[in-house]
Wavefront OBJ file of the C-alpha trace (Angstrom):
o trace
v 0.000 0.000 0.000
v 2.804 2.430 0.880
v 4.529 1.763 -2.452
v 1.263 2.411 -4.300
v 0.766 5.691 -2.439
v 4.370 6.677 -3.164
v 3.879 5.970 -6.900
v 0.589 7.898 -6.928
v 2.272 10.817 -5.223
v 4.912 11.004 -7.977
v 2.324 11.210 -10.788
v 2.108 15.047 -10.755
v 5.907 15.250 -11.021
v 5.969 12.774 -13.916
v 3.212 14.684 -15.655
v 5.160 17.899 -15.159
v 8.237 16.358 -16.787
v 6.471 14.668 -19.692
v 3.932 17.375 -20.519
v 6.352 19.616 -22.481
v 7.598 16.649 -24.514
v 4.063 15.532 -25.253
v 3.099 19.055 -26.269
v 6.134 19.262 -28.553
v 5.321 15.910 -30.132
v 1.714 17.016 -30.674
v 2.875 20.270 -32.265
v 5.249 18.419 -34.619
v 2.496 15.969 -35.558
v -0.119 18.654 -36.264
v 2.398 20.749 -38.176
v 3.423 17.721 -40.251
v -0.227 17.065 -41.105
v -0.452 20.716 -42.252
v 2.650 20.250 -44.441
v 1.239 17.083 -46.052
v -2.116 18.730 -46.781
v -0.437 21.830 -48.206
v 1.903 19.692 -50.293
v -1.031 18.284 -52.267
v -1.755 21.739 -53.754
v 1.840 22.703 -54.530
v 4.296 21.799 -57.326
v 5.654 18.236 -57.148
v 8.700 17.230 -55.171
v 10.143 14.534 -52.889
v 8.197 13.450 -49.811
v 9.229 15.555 -46.766
v 10.113 14.116 -43.381
v 8.651 15.436 -40.109
v 10.455 18.442 -38.595
v 13.403 18.532 -41.064
v 11.483 18.435 -44.364
v 13.774 17.463 -47.267
v 16.968 18.649 -45.558
v 18.655 15.227 -45.505
v 17.417 14.241 -48.967
v 19.104 17.097 -50.832
v 22.278 15.784 -52.394
v 25.371 17.861 -51.689
v 27.582 19.357 -52.957
v 26.116 21.193 -55.964
v 22.428 20.707 -55.097
v 21.509 22.415 -58.403
v 22.362 19.085 -60.082
v 19.912 17.290 -57.791
v 17.185 19.878 -58.406
v 17.710 19.592 -62.157
v 17.249 15.829 -61.890
v 14.034 16.314 -59.876
v 12.652 18.673 -62.509
v 13.218 16.000 -65.152
v 11.952 13.216 -62.905
v 8.650 14.996 -62.240
v 8.521 16.454 -65.771
v 7.827 19.865 -64.270
v 9.649 23.210 -64.486
v 8.591 23.815 -60.856
v 9.540 21.574 -57.938
v 8.931 21.945 -54.211
v 11.454 21.237 -51.479
v 10.740 21.700 -47.776
v 13.013 23.566 -45.371
v 11.576 22.039 -42.232
v 7.918 23.032 -42.423
v 8.455 25.891 -44.899
v 8.176 25.257 -48.649
v 10.663 26.322 -51.304
v 9.667 26.384 -54.968
v 12.516 26.163 -57.491
v 11.955 27.152 -61.112
v 13.880 25.449 -63.917
v 12.576 27.331 -66.916
v 13.265 30.935 -67.993
v 9.720 31.561 -69.147
v 7.902 30.325 -66.049
v 10.118 32.206 -63.570
v 9.823 35.377 -65.644
v 6.052 34.983 -65.662
v 6.081 35.013 -61.866
v 8.974 37.253 -60.756
v 8.860 39.778 -63.626
v 5.208 39.975 -64.601
v 3.889 39.552 -61.053
v 6.591 41.654 -59.416
v 4.003 43.496 -57.302
v 3.451 40.219 -55.424
v 6.858 38.521 -55.685
v 9.328 41.272 -54.724
v 9.666 40.503 -51.030
v 11.999 38.171 -49.161
v 11.178 35.116 -47.032
v 12.337 34.618 -43.488
v 15.969 33.463 -43.715
v 17.727 32.094 -40.674
v 21.298 31.919 -41.966
v 21.451 34.963 -44.233
v 19.026 37.005 -42.156
v 18.500 36.190 -38.473
v 21.963 34.806 -37.717
v 23.627 38.004 -39.027
v 21.130 40.372 -37.383
v 20.370 41.388 -40.967
v 16.638 40.821 -41.284
v 15.783 44.398 -40.284
v 18.900 46.165 -41.609
v 20.193 44.536 -44.801
v 18.787 45.674 -48.150
v 19.514 42.231 -49.594
v 17.112 40.467 -47.199
v 14.690 43.234 -46.221
v 11.010 42.584 -46.964
v 9.568 44.705 -49.748
v 8.502 48.077 -48.373
v 9.524 51.651 -47.650
v 12.803 50.794 -45.893
v 13.897 48.568 -48.758
v 12.990 51.271 -51.308
v 15.029 53.831 -49.346
v 18.076 51.533 -49.335
v 17.631 50.694 -53.009
v 17.553 54.396 -53.948
v 20.791 54.994 -52.073
v 22.435 52.023 -53.751
v 21.404 53.419 -57.144
v 23.232 56.625 -56.196
v 26.401 54.526 -56.054
v 26.039 51.947 -58.835
v 22.894 52.812 -60.799
v 22.866 53.156 -64.590
v 23.727 56.866 -64.524
v 26.044 56.759 -61.505
v 28.480 54.200 -62.934
v 29.526 56.479 -65.780
v 31.173 58.764 -63.217
v 33.317 55.809 -62.081
v 34.774 55.183 -65.530
v 38.053 57.137 -65.055
v 39.350 55.062 -62.133
v 37.733 51.851 -63.425
v 39.540 52.388 -66.740
v 42.846 52.845 -64.908
v 42.310 49.846 -62.637
v 41.705 47.631 -65.695
v 45.014 48.825 -67.190
v 46.831 48.064 -63.929
v 45.286 44.582 -63.861
v 46.313 43.870 -67.482
v 49.878 44.900 -66.605
v 49.794 42.611 -63.551
v 48.758 39.662 -65.731
v 51.679 40.369 -68.048
v 54.197 40.577 -65.227
v 52.894 37.866 -62.865
v 50.582 35.594 -64.913
v 50.777 32.821 -62.313
v 48.852 35.102 -59.927
v 46.082 36.025 -62.350
v 43.278 35.117 -59.914
v 44.667 37.424 -57.216
v 45.158 40.194 -59.787
v 41.540 39.942 -60.923
v 40.201 39.844 -57.355
v 42.345 42.824 -56.371
v 41.053 44.803 -59.346
v 37.386 44.052 -58.666
v 37.704 44.846 -54.943
v 39.643 48.040 -55.660
v 36.983 49.470 -57.980
v 34.185 49.029 -55.435
v 36.453 50.211 -52.606
v 37.038 53.462 -54.528
v 33.267 53.824 -54.881
v 32.454 52.820 -51.321
v 35.307 54.289 -49.309
v 37.283 56.618 -51.617
v 40.345 54.399 -51.258
v 41.773 51.863 -53.689
v 43.131 48.415 -52.852
v 46.720 47.964 -53.968
v 47.464 44.522 -52.514
v 45.359 41.402 -52.067
v 46.265 41.287 -48.347
v 44.485 44.618 -47.752
v 41.876 44.232 -44.991
v 39.039 45.354 -47.312
v 40.131 42.797 -49.914
v 40.269 40.032 -47.320
v 36.833 40.890 -45.960
v 35.358 41.236 -49.458
v 36.464 37.720 -50.368
v 35.050 36.435 -47.064
v 31.816 38.354 -47.614
v 31.451 36.707 -51.041
v 31.133 33.336 -49.313
v 27.968 34.576 -47.571
v 25.900 33.699 -50.628
v 26.390 30.025 -49.695
v 24.156 30.629 -46.678
v 21.136 30.251 -48.980
v 22.133 26.842 -50.400
v 19.325 24.382 -49.534
v 20.379 21.400 -47.468
v 23.615 22.964 -46.250
v 22.538 24.254 -42.815
v 20.130 22.413 -40.525
v 19.358 25.737 -38.782
v 17.474 26.809 -41.910
v 15.060 23.909 -41.372
v 15.003 24.098 -37.555
v 15.393 27.802 -36.649
v 15.287 27.019 -32.920
v 18.873 25.710 -33.197
v 20.067 29.294 -33.584
v 19.034 29.989 -29.987
v 20.946 27.107 -28.423
v 24.022 27.846 -26.263
v 27.500 27.177 -27.623
v 28.120 24.031 -25.551
v 25.063 22.380 -27.130
v 25.291 23.658 -30.726
v 28.553 25.592 -31.301
v 27.858 26.387 -34.970
v 25.056 28.795 -34.018
v 27.287 30.878 -31.772
v 30.068 30.937 -34.366
v 27.737 32.200 -37.084
v 26.264 34.904 -34.844
v 29.692 36.047 -33.627
v 31.111 36.165 -37.160
v 28.135 38.208 -38.329
v 28.653 40.694 -35.505
v 32.364 41.055 -36.335
v 31.670 41.629 -40.024
v 29.087 44.327 -39.246
v 31.517 46.053 -36.886
v 34.239 45.920 -39.538
v 32.140 47.553 -42.258
v 30.796 50.123 -39.794
v 34.355 51.178 -38.927
v 35.570 51.169 -42.551
v 32.523 53.208 -43.638
v 33.118 55.885 -41.007
v 36.775 55.930 -41.992
v 35.767 56.282 -45.656
v 33.543 59.244 -44.816
v 36.721 61.205 -43.986
v 38.495 60.364 -47.282
v 39.480 63.129 -49.698
v 37.839 61.404 -52.683
v 34.011 61.495 -52.967
v 32.489 58.141 -52.023
v 29.356 56.267 -50.973
v 30.241 56.222 -47.252
v 30.098 60.026 -47.122
v 26.509 59.929 -48.376
v 25.543 57.230 -45.879
v 27.064 58.992 -42.875
v 25.189 62.180 -43.815
v 21.980 60.130 -43.917
v 22.792 58.795 -40.448
v 23.386 62.308 -39.122
v 19.969 63.260 -40.511
v 18.427 60.372 -38.562
v 17.584 58.297 -41.648
v 20.073 55.430 -41.167
v 21.799 53.586 -38.342
v 25.267 52.027 -38.204
v 24.003 48.523 -38.964
v 22.286 49.737 -42.144
v 25.428 51.594 -43.205
v 27.506 48.445 -42.651
v 25.214 46.280 -44.759
v 24.919 48.845 -47.563
v 28.677 49.180 -47.957
v 29.211 45.469 -47.341
v 26.747 44.549 -50.068
v 28.382 47.034 -52.414
v 31.717 45.283 -51.833
v 30.394 41.717 -51.904
v 28.060 42.199 -54.847
v 30.590 44.189 -56.839
v 33.281 41.561 -56.438
v 31.171 38.433 -57.011
v 30.083 38.934 -60.601
v 33.164 40.777 -61.838
v 35.880 38.498 -60.435
v 34.225 35.120 -60.938
v 32.883 35.927 -64.408
v 36.310 37.178 -65.532
v 37.988 33.996 -64.265
v 35.316 31.914 -66.006
v 35.934 33.883 -69.224
v 39.673 33.112 -69.076
v 38.868 29.446 -68.442
v 36.556 29.405 -71.479
v 39.141 31.121 -73.678
v 41.637 28.374 -72.841
v 39.175 25.821 -74.214
v 37.316 27.584 -77.038
v 40.193 29.002 -79.065
v 38.111 29.791 -82.130
v 36.253 32.420 -80.078
v 39.547 34.183 -79.390
v 40.417 34.183 -83.078
v 37.115 35.804 -84.050
v 37.402 38.350 -81.234
v 40.920 39.361 -82.296
v 39.786 39.794 -85.890
v 37.075 42.218 -84.738
v 39.463 44.078 -82.409
v 42.142 44.410 -85.101
v 39.606 45.722 -87.575
v 37.990 48.264 -85.213
v 40.758 49.206 -82.755
v 44.042 48.251 -84.386
v 47.307 47.639 -82.540
v 48.282 51.204 -81.599
v 46.051 51.506 -78.516
v 43.902 49.539 -76.099
v 40.148 49.430 -76.720
v 37.974 51.718 -74.596
v 34.277 52.341 -74.024
v 33.976 54.506 -77.141
v 34.531 51.319 -79.164
v 31.697 49.378 -77.515
v 29.011 49.947 -80.167
v 31.435 48.803 -82.868
v 32.450 45.599 -81.075
v 29.298 43.440 -81.116
v 31.237 40.185 -80.892
v 33.004 41.339 -77.708
v 29.631 42.343 -76.261
v 28.349 38.872 -77.148
v 31.340 37.300 -75.371
v 30.392 39.212 -72.200
v 26.816 37.919 -72.426
v 27.929 34.366 -73.137
v 30.360 34.463 -70.187
v 27.473 35.476 -67.922
v 25.280 32.729 -69.388
v 27.716 29.837 -69.797
v 28.614 29.398 -66.115
v 26.570 31.937 -64.211
v 28.050 33.176 -60.940
v 24.940 33.022 -58.740
v 23.881 29.582 -59.882
v 20.684 29.559 -57.780
v 19.693 33.053 -58.846
v 21.012 34.817 -55.766
v 18.748 35.428 -52.780
v 15.252 33.878 -52.851
v 12.137 35.972 -53.491
v 8.873 35.524 -51.585
v 5.234 36.381 -52.399
v 3.442 38.787 -50.047
v 0.194 36.833 -50.448
v -1.000 33.401 -51.517
v -0.869 32.988 -55.287
v -1.752 30.391 -57.900
v 0.443 29.609 -60.899
v -0.374 26.866 -63.415
v -2.975 25.517 -60.964
v -0.329 25.226 -58.246
v -0.687 27.024 -54.925
v 2.282 29.161 -53.909
v 1.678 30.177 -50.271
v 2.637 33.558 -48.849
v 6.274 33.654 -47.711
v 7.406 30.685 -49.832
v 11.071 30.694 -50.922
v 11.148 31.289 -54.688
v 14.431 30.491 -56.415
v 15.620 29.921 -59.958
v 17.956 27.063 -60.789
v 20.084 28.994 -63.267
v 22.107 25.853 -63.944
v 18.971 24.452 -65.609
v 17.660 27.748 -66.997
v 20.874 28.632 -68.837
v 21.419 25.078 -70.068
v 17.939 24.500 -71.446
v 18.643 23.248 -75.006
v 15.400 24.836 -76.246
v 16.732 28.298 -75.390
v 20.457 27.544 -75.712
v 21.295 24.717 -78.150
v 24.545 22.911 -77.233
v 24.490 24.743 -73.883
v 27.941 23.652 -72.701
v 29.583 25.079 -75.810
v 30.814 28.655 -75.374
v 29.138 30.268 -78.389
v 28.865 34.092 -78.405
v 27.056 33.962 -81.757
v 23.860 32.975 -79.959
v 23.681 36.573 -78.649
v 24.074 38.051 -82.131
v 20.795 36.515 -83.310
v 18.252 39.276 -82.700
v 15.396 36.902 -83.524
v 16.277 34.492 -80.697
v 13.360 34.559 -78.229
v 14.027 34.952 -74.509
v 11.888 36.580 -71.800
v 14.505 39.232 -70.901
v 16.110 41.746 -73.254
v 19.571 40.715 -72.071
v 19.025 37.213 -73.396
v 20.050 35.648 -70.067
v 19.072 35.716 -66.376
v 22.479 36.239 -64.766
v 21.362 39.232 -62.682
v 18.092 37.856 -61.364
v 14.505 38.897 -61.942
v 11.952 41.559 -61.167
v 12.464 44.408 -58.745
v 15.148 42.555 -56.781
v 17.616 42.247 -59.658
v 21.257 42.768 -58.730
v 21.913 46.453 -57.989
v 25.460 46.165 -59.282
v 24.490 45.036 -62.790
v 25.450 48.322 -64.555
v 28.855 48.441 -62.846
v 29.555 44.773 -63.559
v 28.609 44.996 -67.240
v 30.596 48.204 -67.711
v 33.724 46.633 -66.228
v 33.341 43.226 -67.879
v 33.217 44.724 -71.374
v 36.427 46.714 -70.910
v 38.226 43.860 -69.129
v 37.417 41.222 -71.740
v 38.057 43.540 -74.673
v 41.495 44.483 -73.346
v 42.467 40.932 -72.376
v 41.636 39.715 -75.874
v 43.397 42.719 -77.445
v 46.585 42.255 -75.402
v 47.030 38.490 -75.100
v 46.667 35.081 -76.569
v 45.138 33.238 -73.628
v 46.200 29.601 -73.507
v 46.175 26.684 -71.064
v 49.329 25.941 -69.103
v 51.800 23.343 -70.398
v 52.271 20.015 -68.650
v 55.657 18.456 -67.881
v 55.860 17.092 -71.437
v 55.252 20.487 -73.031
v 51.662 19.694 -74.010
v 48.716 21.969 -73.229
v 46.716 20.826 -70.235
v 43.197 19.657 -71.006
v 40.508 21.538 -69.088
v 37.110 20.066 -68.231
v 34.125 22.357 -68.905
v 32.440 20.922 -65.773
v 35.412 21.491 -63.435
v 33.736 24.127 -61.284
v 33.541 24.556 -57.518
v 30.741 23.821 -55.081
v 29.937 27.402 -54.049
v 26.813 29.192 -55.231
v 29.316 31.798 -56.400
v 30.313 29.580 -59.310
v 33.865 29.769 -60.613
v 36.312 27.222 -62.082
v 38.374 24.960 -59.898
v 41.979 26.228 -59.689
v 43.731 26.085 -63.077
v 46.772 27.648 -64.707
v 46.771 29.825 -67.818
v 49.316 31.573 -70.020
v 48.962 35.187 -71.140
v 51.162 35.614 -74.208
v 51.504 39.171 -75.569
v 50.266 39.297 -79.155
v 53.315 41.336 -80.218
v 56.113 43.468 -78.833
v 53.967 46.510 -79.578
v 51.074 45.109 -77.529
v 53.467 44.352 -74.652
v 54.921 47.854 -74.695
v 51.475 49.479 -74.663
v 50.365 47.281 -71.741
v 53.446 48.271 -69.729
v 53.235 51.976 -70.626
v 49.478 52.319 -70.014
v 49.684 50.288 -66.807
v 52.396 52.540 -65.392
v 50.524 55.717 -66.363
v 47.301 54.349 -64.898
v 48.999 53.556 -61.597
v 50.182 57.155 -61.360
v 46.715 58.471 -62.185
v 45.321 56.455 -59.272
v 47.588 58.076 -56.668
v 44.784 60.267 -55.214
v 43.043 57.058 -54.118
v 46.095 55.680 -52.301
v 45.965 55.047 -48.597
v 45.835 52.207 -46.103
v 42.911 51.446 -43.858
v 43.493 51.547 -40.133
v 40.720 48.984 -39.592
v 42.062 45.468 -39.103
v 40.435 42.349 -40.502
v 38.811 40.550 -37.518
v 39.518 36.930 -36.714
v 36.500 34.902 -37.767
v 35.621 31.533 -36.275
v 35.775 28.630 -38.703
l 1 2 3 4 5 6 7 8 9 10 11 12 13 14 15 16 17 18 19 20 21 22 23 24 25 26 27 28 29 30 31 32 33 34 35 36 37 38 39 40 41 42 43 44 45 46 47 48 49 50 51 52 53 54 55 56 57 58 59 60 61 62 63 64 65 66 67 68 69 70 71 72 73 74 75 76 77 78 79 80 81 82 83 84 85 86 87 88 89 90 91 92 93 94 95 96 97 98 99 100 101 102 103 104 105 106 107 108 109 110 111 112 113 114 115 116 117 118 119 120 121 122 123 124 125 126 127 128 129 130 131 132 133 134 135 136 137 138 139 140 141 142 143 144 145 146 147 148 149 150 151 152 153 154 155 156 157 158 159 160 161 162 163 164 165 166 167 168 169 170 171 172 173 174 175 176 177 178 179 180 181 182 183 184 185 186 187 188 189 190 191 192 193 194 195 196 197 198 199 200 201 202 203 204 205 206 207 208 209 210 211 212 213 214 215 216 217 218 219 220 221 222 223 224 225 226 227 228 229 230 231 232 233 234 235 236 237 238 239 240 241 242 243 244 245 246 247 248 249 250 251 252 253 254 255 256 257 258 259 260 261 262 263 264 265 266 267 268 269 270 271 272 273 274 275 276 277 278 279 280 281 282 283 284 285 286 287 288 289 290 291 292 293 294 295 296 297 298 299 300 301 302 303 304 305 306 307 308 309 310 311 312 313 314 315 316 317 318 319 320 321 322 323 324 325 326 327 328 329 330 331 332 333 334 335 336 337 338 339 340 341 342 343 344 345 346 347 348 349 350 351 352 353 354 355 356 357 358 359 360 361 362 363 364 365 366 367 368 369 370 371 372 373 374 375 376 377 378 379 380 381 382 383 384 385 386 387 388 389 390 391 392 393 394 395 396 397 398 399 400 401 402 403 404 405 406 407 408 409 410 411 412 413 414 415 416 417 418 419 420 421 422 423 424 425 426 427 428 429 430 431 432 433 434 435 436 437 438 439 440 441 442 443 444 445 446 447 448 449 450 451 452 453 454 455 456 457 458 459 460 461 462 463 464 465 466 467 468 469 470 471 472 473 474 475 476 477 478 479 480 481 482 483 484 485 486 487 488 489 490 491 492 493 494 495 496 497 498 499 500 501 502 503 504 505 506 507 508 509 510 511 512 513 514 515 516 517 518 519 520 521 522 523 524 525 526 527 528 529 530 531 532 533 534
C-alpha cells in the first residue's frame, strides 16, 4: 500500500516532466499534417520528413544538379522542397520564372524569413539584400542606385579604366597570380566607390573581408545548414550547438568591420558612398548597422560577378580558341594595334559584347539566382498554390542550359547573342542578374567593367592553357567548377602571351601611367580584418 501511495504521489511530477515533450510531439504531428495537406496543392517534389522536411534528402555538394534531376523526374519546371515546415519552390525554366517574378513583381518582390542569411547576421531588419519589400527597402535601393545605378556608374569610368590597365599589366608581369590580380582589381573598384580608397594589394583588410563576404551567398544553399530547417537551433548555447554561436559572432564582427571602414571612408578626400551614408545617419535616416550592410553589399556584390565571371571567361578562352580568333579579328579591324580598346569602341564591337553575355550565361556566378524571393500573399500559378512567404528560387544551372533556349548549352558560343530573332523573356538574353524588382543592384557596374576587361584581355594576349611536364597543353574540363553558389572554375593555370612586342609595350606603358593616375586614391585602412571563427 505504501509503495502504491508513493507511486501515486509522484504522478504530478511525472506529468510535469512529460507534458512539455508531449506538447512538442503534438505540435510536430499537427504541423506535419499541415505540411502534407499543403503539399497536395503545390508543385511536385520529394516526400518531406517530419520536422526537417527534405533537408537530408538534398544531395550535396552542388544541389543544383539534384534539383535539375528532380525537374526532369517529375517532368515539371517547378519543384517543391521543404526547409523544415516551410516550402521552397525552385523554377527550372526561364519563361515560367519570368512569368512570376517579372510579370507579377508586385506580389513577388519581397523576401522570405531566412535564418542563416538574415537572423543569424542580425540582418533581417537592416540589410537591403534580405529586407522585406517596403519603404525601408525602397530607401536603401535608392541609395544604392546613387552609387552603382545606370547613370552613376559612368562617373566611375576614369578610375575603373585605370584599374583595368593596372590589372592587365599585372597579368603580363605575374601571370601565375592572375586570380589574385583579378580579385584585387574588382575589390579596388568598389572600394574606390564605397570608401574613396583603392586596394593595392590582395592582403588589404578590405580585400580580405570582401572575399570572405562573397562566401555569404552560400548561406542560402538548400540542405547545407540544418538551422534553416530548424530555426530554434540558432538559440541554443555554444556548448550544445557551437555552430550557431560561431555564425552569430562572425556576423557581428563583419558588421563592426564595415561600420568602422565606412566611417573611416567618410573622412576620405575622394568622394564616395560612405560620405553619403554617414550624412543620412546624421539626418536620422540610417543607423550604423544599415550603413555596414549597404557598404558590405556594395563590396560583396561588386566583387562576385566581376571576379568570378572574368575567371570563367579566361577558363573558357583556354578551351574555345576559335572564339579568341574571331574576337581578335574584330578588335584588329575596329581598334588596331596602336592603342587599347575603350568604351567609345563598344558599339562597334558586337562580338566582344556577345562574349560578355555568353560568359554570364555559360557558367553563371549566382547559380541559384542569388537570394530567394517571396510572395506577399497566396498565389496560384499553373494551378499550383504558392503560399505567402514561400522561398522562390531559380535554378540557373537548368535555366541557362535548357537546349530549347540555348542549343549545345555547354559550348561557349557568343554567336547565340548576335541573333536578334532568338526569343528569350529578358532583353539581355540571359538571367544572370536575377529577376523583377530585386535584380542585382550592381548590374550596370559589372557589365561596364566586364566589357572593358574582356576587350582588353583579348586585345593584349593570346590566352592559352598551361603546359604540362611534357610540353603539351593541359586539357581543361568544362564541368570542373567549384561547389559554391558563387560559381567559378576549380583552380587552373593559364598563359597570357603578348600578341606582339607593340602590344606588350602598350600594356606596360598604359599600366604605369594608370597607376600614377590612381595616386589620389592611395591610402591604407586603419581597420584590421577581424579573426573569424571557422
